[in-house]
TORNUTI-648475 format. One record per residue (C-alpha): residue number from 1; x, y, z. Coordinates in nm, 4 decimals, padded with zeros to 6 digits. Example, Ala and Ser with C-alpha at 12.3 -4.5 7.8 and 13.67 -1.06 7.14 Angstrom:
BEGIN
<r><i>1</i><X>01.2300</X><Y>-00.4500</Y><Z>00.7800</Z></r>
<r><i>2</i><X>01.3670</X><Y>-00.1060</Y><Z>00.7140</Z></r>
***
This chain:
BEGIN
<r><i>1</i><X>02.0055</X><Y>-09.0586</Y><Z>02.4908</Z></r>
<r><i>2</i><X>02.3467</X><Y>-08.9461</Y><Z>02.3730</Z></r>
<r><i>3</i><X>02.3427</X><Y>-08.5785</Y><Z>02.2839</Z></r>
<r><i>4</i><X>02.6509</X><Y>-08.4027</Y><Z>02.1585</Z></r>
<r><i>5</i><X>02.7207</X><Y>-08.0444</Y><Z>02.0642</Z></r>
<r><i>6</i><X>02.8240</X><Y>-08.1871</Y><Z>01.7279</Z></r>
<r><i>7</i><X>02.4597</X><Y>-08.2603</Y><Z>01.6401</Z></r>
<r><i>8</i><X>02.4453</X><Y>-07.9394</Y><Z>01.4379</Z></r>
<r><i>9</i><X>02.6985</X><Y>-08.0851</Y><Z>01.1949</Z></r>
<r><i>10</i><X>02.4238</X><Y>-08.3173</Y><Z>01.0680</Z></r>
<r><i>11</i><X>02.1956</X><Y>-08.0288</Y><Z>00.9719</Z></r>
<r><i>12</i><X>02.2520</X><Y>-07.7707</Y><Z>00.7038</Z></r>
<r><i>13</i><X>02.1494</X><Y>-07.4221</Y><Z>00.8057</Z></r>
<r><i>14</i><X>02.1744</X><Y>-07.1304</Y><Z>00.5662</Z></r>
<r><i>15</i><X>02.2144</X><Y>-06.8097</Y><Z>00.7633</Z></r>
<r><i>16</i><X>02.3587</X><Y>-06.6064</Y><Z>00.4778</Z></r>
<r><i>17</i><X>02.0961</X><Y>-06.3350</Y><Z>00.5156</Z></r>
<r><i>18</i><X>02.1157</X><Y>-06.3224</Y><Z>00.8963</Z></r>
<r><i>19</i><X>02.1999</X><Y>-05.9689</Y><Z>01.0047</Z></r>
<r><i>20</i><X>02.1806</X><Y>-05.9983</Y><Z>01.3828</Z></r>
<r><i>21</i><X>02.1685</X><Y>-06.2895</Y><Z>01.6233</Z></r>
<r><i>22</i><X>02.0904</X><Y>-06.2565</Y><Z>01.9908</Z></r>
<r><i>23</i><X>02.1315</X><Y>-06.5571</Y><Z>02.2173</Z></r>
<r><i>24</i><X>01.9425</X><Y>-06.4992</Y><Z>02.5366</Z></r>
<r><i>25</i><X>01.9172</X><Y>-06.6914</Y><Z>02.8600</Z></r>
<r><i>26</i><X>01.9311</X><Y>-07.0655</Y><Z>02.7885</Z></r>
<r><i>27</i><X>01.8730</X><Y>-07.1701</Y><Z>03.1512</Z></r>
<r><i>28</i><X>01.5333</X><Y>-07.3261</Y><Z>03.0711</Z></r>
<r><i>29</i><X>01.6818</X><Y>-07.5157</Y><Z>02.7777</Z></r>
<r><i>30</i><X>01.9499</X><Y>-07.6641</Y><Z>03.0018</Z></r>
<r><i>31</i><X>01.6958</X><Y>-07.7350</Y><Z>03.2774</Z></r>
<r><i>32</i><X>01.5111</X><Y>-07.9555</Y><Z>03.0286</Z></r>
<r><i>33</i><X>01.7917</X><Y>-08.2094</Y><Z>03.0559</Z></r>
<r><i>34</i><X>01.8374</X><Y>-08.1840</Y><Z>03.4331</Z></r>
<r><i>35</i><X>01.7417</X><Y>-08.5479</Y><Z>03.5001</Z></r>
<r><i>36</i><X>02.0575</X><Y>-08.6911</Y><Z>03.3417</Z></r>
<r><i>37</i><X>02.2841</X><Y>-08.9183</Y><Z>03.5461</Z></r>
<r><i>38</i><X>02.5976</X><Y>-08.8512</Y><Z>03.3411</Z></r>
<r><i>39</i><X>02.6864</X><Y>-08.5113</Y><Z>03.1980</Z></r>
<r><i>40</i><X>02.9914</X><Y>-08.4274</Y><Z>02.9887</Z></r>
<r><i>41</i><X>03.0386</X><Y>-08.0628</Y><Z>02.8975</Z></r>
<r><i>42</i><X>03.2624</X><Y>-07.9633</Y><Z>02.6098</Z></r>
<r><i>43</i><X>03.4607</X><Y>-07.6409</Y><Z>02.6236</Z></r>
<r><i>44</i><X>03.1997</X><Y>-07.4856</Y><Z>02.3929</Z></r>
<r><i>45</i><X>02.9177</X><Y>-07.5952</Y><Z>02.6251</Z></r>
<r><i>46</i><X>03.0941</X><Y>-07.4381</Y><Z>02.9222</Z></r>
<r><i>47</i><X>03.1238</X><Y>-07.1153</Y><Z>02.7257</Z></r>
<r><i>48</i><X>02.7461</X><Y>-07.1195</Y><Z>02.6720</Z></r>
<r><i>49</i><X>02.6860</X><Y>-07.1811</Y><Z>03.0435</Z></r>
<r><i>50</i><X>02.9096</X><Y>-06.8869</Y><Z>03.1274</Z></r>
<r><i>51</i><X>02.7629</X><Y>-06.6509</Y><Z>02.8681</Z></r>
<r><i>52</i><X>02.3976</X><Y>-06.7461</Y><Z>02.8430</Z></r>
<r><i>53</i><X>02.2750</X><Y>-06.8948</Y><Z>03.1709</Z></r>
<r><i>54</i><X>02.1582</X><Y>-06.6715</Y><Z>03.4528</Z></r>
<r><i>55</i><X>02.2021</X><Y>-06.9677</Y><Z>03.6855</Z></r>
<r><i>56</i><X>02.3028</X><Y>-07.3300</Y><Z>03.6478</Z></r>
<r><i>57</i><X>02.0044</X><Y>-07.5601</Y><Z>03.7024</Z></r>
<r><i>58</i><X>02.0150</X><Y>-07.8350</Y><Z>03.9632</Z></r>
<r><i>59</i><X>02.0842</X><Y>-08.1870</Y><Z>03.8396</Z></r>
<r><i>60</i><X>01.9316</X><Y>-08.4026</Y><Z>04.1177</Z></r>
<r><i>61</i><X>02.0175</X><Y>-08.7379</Y><Z>03.9537</Z></r>
<r><i>62</i><X>02.3709</X><Y>-08.6446</Y><Z>03.8477</Z></r>
<r><i>63</i><X>02.6275</X><Y>-08.9114</Y><Z>03.9346</Z></r>
<r><i>64</i><X>02.9089</X><Y>-08.8328</Y><Z>03.6901</Z></r>
<r><i>65</i><X>03.0194</X><Y>-08.4903</Y><Z>03.5711</Z></r>
<r><i>66</i><X>03.3097</X><Y>-08.4334</Y><Z>03.3353</Z></r>
<r><i>67</i><X>03.4182</X><Y>-08.1349</Y><Z>03.1345</Z></r>
<r><i>68</i><X>03.6878</X><Y>-08.0343</Y><Z>02.8897</Z></r>
<r><i>69</i><X>03.9377</X><Y>-07.7567</Y><Z>02.9320</Z></r>
<r><i>70</i><X>04.0726</X><Y>-07.5377</Y><Z>02.6561</Z></r>
<r><i>71</i><X>04.4290</X><Y>-07.4037</Y><Z>02.6628</Z></r>
<r><i>72</i><X>04.3467</X><Y>-07.1318</Y><Z>02.4095</Z></r>
<r><i>73</i><X>04.0761</X><Y>-06.9949</Y><Z>02.6403</Z></r>
<r><i>74</i><X>04.3043</X><Y>-07.0120</Y><Z>02.9430</Z></r>
<r><i>75</i><X>04.1085</X><Y>-07.2690</Y><Z>03.1455</Z></r>
***
């Protein structure tokens, strides 16, 4: 399975009438992919981890971890 944060580009979502959006704790969502062996986190994904996860789940099978930095964000 190759999942990318760009998957949303393939789907049209009309949120023109959306007044408020609250993104809560996504720890369980991330835990659902905790069996991966290779994980690459984009700068946007890291922002979600920082903002929306109470804790980072364990990845017991993880062999390779890579992540992007972002000069504009300062890291």
